[in-house]
TORTIZA-787943 format. One record per residue: x, y, z of N, C-alpha, C in turn; residue number from 1; residue in one letter. Coordinates in Angstrom, 1 decimal, decimal comma, always signed. Atoms other than C-alpha are relative to their C-alpha. Layout:
N
+--------+--------+--------+--------+---------+--------+--------+--------+--------+-----+-----+
|  neast | nnorth |    nup | caeast | canorth |   caup |  ceast | cnorth |    cup |   n | res |
+--------+--------+--------+--------+---------+--------+--------+--------+--------+-----+-----+
|      X |      Y |      Z |      X |       Y |      Z |      X |      Y |      Z | NUM |   a |
...
+--------+--------+--------+--------+---------+--------+--------+--------+--------+-----+-----+
***
This chain:
130
+--------+--------+--------+--------+---------+--------+--------+--------+--------+-----+-----+
|  neast | nnorth |    nup | caeast | canorth |   caup |  ceast | cnorth |    cup |   n | res |
+--------+--------+--------+--------+---------+--------+--------+--------+--------+-----+-----+
|   +0,8 |   -1,2 |   +0,0 |   +0,0 |    +0,0 |   +0,0 |   +0,9 |   +1,3 |   +0,0 |   1 |   x |
|   -0,9 |   -1,2 |   -0,1 |   +2,9 |    +2,4 |   +0,8 |   +0,6 |   +0,2 |   -1,4 |   2 |   x |
|   -0,6 |   -0,1 |   +1,3 |   +4,4 |    +1,6 |   -2,6 |   -1,0 |   +0,7 |   -1,0 |   3 |   x |
|   +1,0 |   -0,6 |   +0,9 |   +1,2 |    +2,5 |   -4,4 |   -0,2 |   +1,4 |   +0,3 |   4 |   x |
|   +0,2 |   -1,4 |   -0,4 |   +0,8 |    +5,7 |   -2,4 |   +1,3 |   +0,8 |   -0,5 |   5 |   x |
|   -1,2 |   -0,7 |   +0,5 |   +4,4 |    +6,6 |   -3,3 |   +0,0 |   +0,2 |   -1,5 |   6 |   x |
|   +0,2 |   -0,1 |   +1,4 |   +3,7 |    +6,0 |   -7,0 |   -1,0 |   +1,2 |   -0,3 |   7 |   x |
|   +1,0 |   -1,0 |   +0,2 |   +0,6 |    +8,3 |   -6,8 |   +0,6 |   +1,4 |   +0,3 |   8 |   x |
|   -0,6 |   -1,3 |   -0,4 |   +2,5 |   +11,1 |   -4,9 |   +1,1 |   +0,4 |   -1,0 |   9 |   x |
|   -1,1 |   -0,4 |   +0,9 |   +5,5 |   +10,9 |   -7,2 |   -0,5 |   +0,4 |   -1,4 |  10 |   x |
|   +0,5 |   -0,3 |   +1,3 |   +3,4 |   +11,0 |  -10,4 |   -0,7 |   +1,4 |   +0,1 |  11 |   x |
|   +0,7 |   -1,3 |   -0,1 |   +1,2 |   +13,9 |   -9,2 |   +1,0 |   +1,2 |   +0,2 |  12 |   x |
|   -1,0 |   -1,0 |   -0,2 |   +4,2 |   +15,9 |   -8,0 |   +0,9 |   +0,1 |   -1,2 |  13 |   x |
|   -0,8 |   -0,1 |   +1,2 |   +6,1 |   +15,0 |  -11,1 |   -0,7 |   +0,8 |   -1,1 |  14 |   x |
|   +0,7 |   -0,7 |   +0,9 |   +3,4 |   +16,3 |  -13,3 |   +0,0 |   +1,5 |   +0,3 |  15 |   x |
|   +0,0 |   -1,5 |   -0,4 |   +3,3 |   +19,6 |  -11,3 |   +1,4 |   +0,6 |   -0,4 |  16 |   x |
|   -1,3 |   -0,5 |   +0,3 |   +7,1 |   +20,0 |  -11,6 |   +0,2 |   +0,1 |   -1,5 |  17 |   x |
|   -0,2 |   +0,0 |   +1,4 |   +7,1 |   +19,1 |  -15,3 |   -0,8 |   +1,2 |   -0,6 |  18 |   x |
|   +0,8 |   -1,1 |   +0,5 |   +4,3 |   +21,6 |  -16,0 |   +0,5 |   +1,3 |   +0,3 |  19 |   x |
|   -0,6 |   -1,3 |   -0,4 |   +6,2 |   +24,3 |  -14,1 |   +1,3 |   +0,2 |   -0,8 |  20 |   x |
|   -1,4 |   -0,3 |   +0,5 |   +9,7 |   +23,8 |  -15,5 |   +0,3 |   -0,5 |   -1,4 |  21 |   x |
|   -0,3 |   +0,5 |   +1,4 |   +9,5 |   +21,8 |  -18,8 |   -0,8 |   +0,8 |   -1,0 |  22 |   x |
|   +0,7 |   -0,8 |   +1,0 |   +8,7 |   +24,0 |  -21,8 |   -0,9 |   -0,9 |   -0,8 |  23 |   x |
|   +1,0 |   +0,7 |   +0,9 |   +5,7 |   +22,9 |  -23,9 |   -0,8 |   -1,0 |   +0,7 |  24 |   x |
|   +0,9 |   +0,9 |   -0,8 |   +4,2 |   +20,7 |  -21,1 |   -1,1 |   +0,9 |   +0,6 |  25 |   x |
|   +1,1 |   -0,9 |   -0,5 |   +0,8 |   +22,2 |  -20,4 |   -1,0 |   -0,9 |   +0,7 |  26 |   x |
|   +1,1 |   +0,6 |   -0,8 |   -1,7 |   +21,1 |  -17,7 |   -0,9 |   +1,1 |   +0,3 |  27 |   x |
|   +1,0 |   -1,2 |   -0,2 |   -4,7 |   +23,4 |  -17,9 |   -1,4 |   -0,6 |   +0,1 |  28 |   x |
|   +1,4 |   +0,3 |   -0,1 |   -8,3 |   +23,1 |  -16,8 |   -0,8 |   +0,6 |   -1,1 |  29 |   x |
|   +1,0 |   -0,5 |   +1,0 |  -11,0 |   +23,5 |  -19,4 |   -1,3 |   +0,4 |   +0,8 |  30 |   x |
|   +1,3 |   -0,4 |   -0,7 |  -14,4 |   +25,1 |  -18,4 |   -0,9 |   -1,2 |   +0,3 |  31 |   x |
|   +0,8 |   +1,2 |   -0,2 |  -16,0 |   +21,7 |  -18,8 |   +0,7 |   -1,2 |   +0,5 |  32 |   x |
|   -0,8 |   +1,1 |   -0,5 |  -13,3 |   +19,6 |  -17,1 |   -0,8 |   -0,8 |   +1,1 |  33 |   x |
|   +0,6 |   +0,8 |   -1,0 |  -14,8 |   +16,7 |  -15,2 |   +0,5 |   -1,4 |   -0,2 |  34 |   x |
|   -0,4 |   +1,4 |   +0,0 |  -14,0 |   +13,1 |  -14,3 |   -1,2 |   -0,8 |   +0,6 |  35 |   x |
|   +1,2 |   +0,7 |   -0,4 |  -17,0 |   +10,8 |  -14,1 |   -1,0 |   +0,9 |   +0,7 |  36 |   x |
|   +1,0 |   -1,0 |   -0,4 |  -19,3 |   +13,8 |  -13,7 |   +0,4 |   +0,7 |   +1,3 |  37 |   x |
|   -0,5 |   -0,8 |   -1,1 |  -17,2 |   +15,2 |  -10,9 |   +0,8 |   +1,2 |   -0,6 |  38 |   x |
|   -0,6 |   -1,2 |   +0,6 |  -16,3 |   +18,8 |  -11,8 |   +1,4 |   +0,2 |   +0,6 |  39 |   x |
|   -1,3 |   -0,4 |   -0,4 |  -12,6 |   +19,7 |  -11,7 |   +0,1 |   +1,5 |   +0,0 |  40 |   x |
|   +0,0 |   -1,5 |   +0,0 |  -12,4 |   +23,3 |  -10,6 |   +1,4 |   +0,6 |   +0,4 |  41 |   x |
|   -1,3 |   -0,5 |   -0,4 |   -8,8 |   +23,7 |   -9,2 |   +1,1 |   -0,8 |   -0,7 |  42 |   x |
|   -1,1 |   +0,7 |   +0,7 |   -5,5 |   +22,8 |  -10,9 |   +0,5 |   -1,2 |   +0,9 |  43 |   x |
|   -0,5 |   +1,1 |   -0,9 |   -4,5 |   +20,7 |   -7,8 |   -0,8 |   -1,3 |   -0,2 |  44 |   x |
|   +0,8 |   +1,2 |   +0,2 |   -7,4 |   +18,4 |   -8,5 |   +0,4 |   -0,7 |   -1,2 |  45 |   x |
|   -0,5 |   +0,6 |   +1,3 |   -6,2 |   +17,8 |  -12,0 |   +1,3 |   -0,7 |   +0,2 |  46 |   x |
|   -1,2 |   +0,6 |   -0,3 |   -2,7 |   +17,1 |  -10,8 |   -0,2 |   -1,3 |   +0,8 |  47 |   x |
|   +0,3 |   +1,2 |   -0,8 |   -4,1 |   +14,7 |   -8,2 |   -0,6 |   -1,1 |   -0,8 |  48 |   x |
|   +0,6 |   +1,0 |   +0,8 |   -6,2 |   +12,9 |  -10,7 |   +1,0 |   -0,6 |   -1,0 |  49 |   x |
|   -1,1 |   +0,5 |   +0,9 |   -3,3 |   +12,6 |  -13,2 |   +1,0 |   -0,9 |   +0,8 |  50 |   x |
|   -0,9 |   +0,8 |   -0,9 |   -1,1 |   +11,3 |  -10,3 |   -0,6 |   -1,3 |   +0,3 |  51 |   x |
|   +0,7 |   +1,3 |   -0,4 |   -3,7 |    +8,7 |   -9,2 |   +0,0 |   -0,9 |   -1,2 |  52 |   x |
|   +0,1 |   +0,9 |   +1,2 |   -4,1 |    +7,4 |  -12,8 |   +1,3 |   -0,5 |   -0,4 |  53 |   x |
|   -1,4 |   +0,5 |   +0,4 |   -0,4 |    +7,3 |  -13,6 |   +0,5 |   -0,9 |   +1,1 |  54 |   x |
|   -0,4 |   +0,9 |   -1,1 |   +0,3 |    +5,8 |  -10,2 |   -0,6 |   -1,4 |   -0,1 |  55 |   x |
|   +0,6 |   +1,4 |   +0,1 |   -2,2 |    +3,0 |  -10,7 |   +0,5 |   -0,7 |   -1,2 |  56 |   x |
|   -0,6 |   +0,6 |   +1,2 |   -0,8 |    +2,4 |  -14,2 |   +1,4 |   -0,5 |   +0,3 |  57 |   x |
|   -1,3 |   +0,5 |   -0,4 |   +2,7 |    +2,2 |  -12,8 |   +0,0 |   -1,2 |   +0,9 |  58 |   x |
|   +0,1 |   +1,1 |   -1,0 |   +1,6 |    -0,1 |  -10,0 |   -0,5 |   -1,3 |   -0,6 |  59 |   x |
|   +0,7 |   +1,2 |   +0,5 |   -0,6 |    -2,5 |  -11,9 |   +0,4 |   -0,4 |   -1,4 |  60 |   x |
|   -0,2 |   +0,3 |   +1,4 |   +0,1 |    -2,3 |  -15,7 |   +1,5 |   -0,1 |   -0,3 |  61 |   x |
|   -1,5 |   +0,0 |   +0,4 |   +3,9 |    -1,6 |  -15,8 |   +0,7 |   -1,3 |   +0,4 |  62 |   x |
|   -0,6 |   +1,3 |   -0,2 |   +4,9 |    -4,9 |  -14,1 |   -0,3 |   -1,0 |   -1,1 |  63 |   x |
|   +0,4 |   +1,0 |   +1,0 |   +3,0 |    -6,8 |  -16,7 |   +0,7 |   +0,4 |   -1,3 |  64 |   x |
|   -0,8 |   -0,4 |   +1,1 |   +4,6 |    -4,7 |  -19,5 |   +1,5 |   -0,3 |   +0,1 |  65 |   x |
|   -1,4 |   +0,3 |   -0,2 |   +8,0 |    -5,2 |  -18,0 |   +0,2 |   -1,5 |   -0,2 |  66 |   x |
|   -0,2 |   +1,5 |   +0,1 |   +7,5 |    -9,0 |  -17,9 |   -0,1 |   -0,4 |   -1,5 |  67 |   x |
|   +0,1 |   +0,3 |   +1,4 |   +6,3 |    -9,1 |  -21,5 |   +1,2 |   +0,5 |   -0,8 |  68 |   x |
|   -1,1 |   -0,6 |   +0,8 |   +9,2 |    -6,9 |  -22,8 |   +1,4 |   -0,4 |   +0,7 |  69 |   x |
|   -1,3 |   +0,3 |   -0,7 |  +11,9 |    -8,6 |  -20,6 |   +1,1 |   -0,3 |   -1,0 |  70 |   x |
|   -1,1 |   +0,2 |   +1,0 |  +13,9 |    -9,8 |  -23,7 |   +0,6 |   +1,4 |   -0,5 |  71 |   x |
|   -0,4 |   -1,3 |   +0,5 |  +14,0 |    -6,2 |  -25,0 |   +0,8 |   +0,8 |   +1,1 |  72 |   x |
|   -0,7 |   -0,7 |   -1,1 |  +15,0 |    -4,9 |  -21,6 |   +1,4 |   -0,6 |   +0,3 |  73 |   x |
|   -1,3 |   +0,7 |   -0,1 |  +17,8 |    -7,4 |  -21,4 |   +1,0 |   +0,5 |   -1,1 |  74 |   x |
|   -0,8 |   -0,5 |   +1,1 |  +19,1 |    -6,4 |  -24,8 |   +0,4 |   +1,4 |   +0,1 |  75 |   x |
|   -0,3 |   -1,4 |   -0,1 |  +18,9 |    -2,7 |  -24,1 |   +0,5 |   +0,4 |   +1,3 |  76 |   x |
|   -0,5 |   -0,2 |   -1,3 |  +20,2 |    -3,0 |  -20,6 |   -0,9 |   +0,9 |   +0,9 |  77 |   x |
|   +1,0 |   -0,7 |   -0,7 |  +17,0 |    -1,6 |  -19,1 |   -0,5 |   +1,2 |   -0,5 |  78 |   x |
|   +0,5 |   -1,2 |   +0,6 |  +16,5 |    +1,3 |  -21,4 |   -1,4 |   -0,1 |   -0,5 |  79 |   x |
|   +1,4 |   +0,2 |   +0,5 |  +13,3 |    -0,1 |  -22,8 |   -1,0 |   +0,2 |   +1,1 |  80 |   x |
|   +1,0 |   -0,4 |   -1,1 |  +11,7 |    +0,3 |  -19,3 |   -0,3 |   +1,4 |   +0,0 |  81 |   x |
|   +0,2 |   -1,4 |   +0,1 |  +12,2 |    +4,0 |  -19,7 |   -1,0 |   +0,3 |   -1,1 |  82 |   x |
|   +0,9 |   -0,2 |   +1,2 |  +10,4 |    +3,8 |  -23,1 |   -1,4 |   -0,4 |   +0,4 |  83 |   x |
|   +1,4 |   +0,4 |   -0,5 |   +7,5 |    +2,0 |  -21,4 |   -0,6 |   +1,1 |   +0,9 |  84 |   x |
|   +0,5 |   -1,2 |   -0,8 |   +7,3 |    +4,9 |  -18,9 |   -0,5 |   +1,1 |   -0,9 |  85 |   x |
|   +0,4 |   -1,0 |   +1,0 |   +7,2 |    +7,3 |  -21,8 |   -1,3 |   -0,3 |   -0,6 |  86 |   x |
|   +1,3 |   +0,4 |   +0,6 |   +4,4 |    +5,3 |  -23,4 |   -1,2 |   +0,2 |   +0,9 |  87 |   x |
|   +1,1 |   -0,2 |   -1,0 |   +2,3 |    +5,4 |  -20,2 |   -0,4 |   +1,5 |   +0,1 |  88 |   x |
|   +0,3 |   -1,5 |   -0,1 |   +2,6 |    +9,2 |  -20,0 |   -0,6 |   +0,4 |   -1,3 |  89 |   x |
|   +0,6 |   -0,3 |   +1,3 |   +1,8 |    +9,4 |  -23,7 |   -1,5 |   -0,4 |   -0,1 |  90 |   x |
|   +1,4 |   +0,4 |   -0,1 |   -1,4 |    +7,4 |  -23,1 |   -0,8 |   +0,9 |   +0,8 |  91 |   x |
|   +0,7 |   -1,1 |   -0,8 |   -2,4 |    +9,9 |  -20,4 |   -0,2 |   +1,2 |   -0,8 |  92 |   x |
|   +0,1 |   -1,2 |   +0,9 |   -1,7 |   +12,7 |  -22,9 |   -1,2 |   -0,2 |   -1,0 |  93 |   x |
|   +1,1 |   +0,2 |   +1,0 |   -4,1 |   +11,1 |  -25,4 |   -1,3 |   -0,1 |   +0,7 |  94 |   x |
|   +1,3 |   +0,2 |   -0,7 |   -6,8 |   +10,2 |  -22,8 |   -0,5 |   +1,3 |   +0,6 |  95 |   x |
|   +0,4 |   -1,3 |   -0,7 |   -6,9 |   +13,7 |  -21,1 |   +0,3 |   +1,2 |   -0,9 |  96 |   x |
|   -0,2 |   -1,2 |   +0,8 |   -7,4 |   +16,8 |  -23,1 |   +0,6 |   +1,2 |   +0,8 |  97 |   x |
|   -0,6 |   -1,0 |   -0,9 |   -6,2 |   +18,9 |  -20,1 |   +1,5 |   -0,1 |   +0,0 |  98 |   x |
|   -1,4 |   +0,3 |   +0,0 |   -2,7 |   +17,4 |  -20,5 |   +0,5 |   +0,1 |   -1,4 |  99 |   x |
|   -0,6 |   +0,0 |   +1,3 |   -0,5 |   +18,3 |  -23,4 |   +1,5 |   -0,2 |   +0,2 | 100 |   x |
|   -1,5 |   +0,3 |   +0,0 |   +3,0 |   +16,7 |  -23,6 |   +0,4 |   -0,4 |   -1,4 | 101 |   x |
|   -0,4 |   +0,4 |   +1,4 |   +4,4 |   +16,9 |  -27,1 |   +1,0 |   -1,1 |   +0,0 | 102 |   x |
|   -0,9 |   +1,1 |   +0,2 |   +6,4 |   +14,1 |  -28,4 |   +1,5 |   +0,4 |   +0,1 | 103 |   x |
|   -1,5 |   +0,0 |   -0,1 |  +10,2 |   +13,6 |  -27,9 |   +0,5 |   +0,7 |   +1,3 | 104 |   x |
|   -0,8 |   -0,6 |   -1,2 |  +12,0 |   +16,1 |  -25,6 |   -0,9 |   +0,4 |   +1,1 | 105 |   x |
|   +0,8 |   -0,2 |   -1,2 |   +9,1 |   +17,3 |  -23,4 |   -0,5 |   -1,3 |   +0,6 | 106 |   x |
|   +0,4 |   +1,3 |   -0,6 |   +7,9 |   +13,7 |  -23,0 |   +1,2 |   -0,6 |   +0,7 | 107 |   x |
|   -1,2 |   +0,6 |   -0,6 |  +11,4 |   +12,6 |  -22,3 |   +0,3 |   +0,7 |   +1,4 | 108 |   x |
|   -0,2 |   -0,7 |   -1,3 |  +11,9 |   +15,3 |  -19,6 |   -1,0 |   -0,2 |   +1,0 | 109 |   x |
|   +1,1 |   +0,3 |   -0,9 |   +8,5 |   +14,7 |  -18,1 |   +0,2 |   -1,4 |   +0,6 | 110 |   x |
|   -0,2 |   +1,4 |   -0,4 |   +9,2 |   +11,0 |  -17,9 |   +1,2 |   -0,1 |   +1,0 | 111 |   x |
|   -1,1 |   -0,1 |   -0,9 |  +12,6 |   +11,7 |  -16,3 |   -0,3 |   +0,6 |   +1,3 | 112 |   x |
|   +0,3 |   -0,7 |   -1,3 |  +11,2 |   +14,0 |  -13,7 |   -0,9 |   -1,0 |   +0,9 | 113 |   x |
|   +0,9 |   +0,9 |   -0,8 |   +8,4 |   +11,5 |  -12,7 |   +0,8 |   -1,3 |   +0,4 | 114 |   x |
|   -0,8 |   +1,2 |   -0,3 |  +10,8 |    +8,5 |  -12,8 |   +0,9 |   +0,3 |   +1,2 | 115 |   x |
|   -0,9 |   -0,4 |   -1,1 |  +13,3 |   +10,4 |  -10,5 |   -0,7 |   +0,1 |   +1,3 | 116 |   x |
|   +0,8 |   -0,1 |   -1,2 |  +10,6 |   +11,3 |   -8,0 |   -0,4 |   -1,4 |   +0,5 | 117 |   x |
|   +0,4 |   +1,4 |   -0,5 |   +9,3 |    +7,7 |   -7,9 |   +1,2 |   -0,8 |   +0,5 | 118 |   x |
|   -1,2 |   +0,7 |   -0,5 |  +12,8 |    +6,4 |   -7,5 |   +0,4 |   +0,5 |   +1,4 | 119 |   x |
|   -0,4 |   -0,6 |   -1,3 |  +13,6 |    +8,8 |   -4,7 |   -1,0 |   -0,4 |   +1,1 | 120 |   x |
|   +1,0 |   +0,4 |   -1,0 |  +10,3 |    +8,1 |   -2,9 |   +0,0 |   -1,5 |   +0,4 | 121 |   x |
|   +0,0 |   +1,5 |   -0,2 |  +10,5 |    +4,3 |   -3,3 |   +1,2 |   -0,4 |   +0,7 | 122 |   x |
|   -1,2 |   +0,6 |   -0,6 |  +14,1 |    +3,8 |   -2,4 |   +0,5 |   +0,7 |   +1,2 | 123 |   x |
|   -0,5 |   -0,7 |   -1,2 |  +14,8 |    +6,5 |   +0,2 |   -1,0 |   +0,2 |   +1,1 | 124 |   x |
|   +1,0 |   -0,3 |   -1,0 |  +11,6 |    +7,4 |   +1,9 |   -0,6 |   -1,4 |   +0,5 | 125 |   x |
|   +0,5 |   +1,2 |   -0,5 |  +10,1 |    +3,9 |   +2,0 |   +1,0 |   -1,0 |   +0,7 | 126 |   x |
|   -1,0 |   +0,9 |   -0,6 |  +13,4 |    +2,1 |   +2,8 |   +0,4 |   +0,5 |   +1,4 | 127 |   x |
|   -0,3 |   -0,5 |   -1,3 |  +14,0 |    +4,4 |   +5,7 |   -1,0 |   -0,3 |   +1,1 | 128 |   x |
|   +1,1 |   +0,3 |   -0,9 |  +10,7 |    +3,5 |   +7,3 |   +0,1 |   -1,5 |   +0,4 | 129 |   x |
|   -0,1 |   +1,4 |   -0,3 |  +11,5 |    -0,3 |   +7,2 |   +1,0 |   -0,3 |   +1,0 | 130 |   x |
+--------+--------+--------+--------+---------+--------+--------+--------+--------+-----+-----+
***
């Protein structure tokens, strides 16, 4: 449960940092923004929603994708795992009109920011509690 929560916090905080510092990454509310008929009125709600969805994808879907692509990860020495992370963020970009992450460099930097935060939270914050 702590690991899932760290993925959610890392993703939400990562999207906020990427939207603040990475050029061309835009997270903006639309007047009709809602999620299952729940109106999103504040930017923090959108960052929280994006963090929850990406955190759940990282927690449940990414291990399955890592297992399927294990030969490619062995050949590329783990670099393909980073490409999987980029793909998950790109899927969120397609699914949510409020998020705009253009391909290549902004997507690369956004993925790097979110991966770094997840790495720090998982390895240092959770390990120190055990």
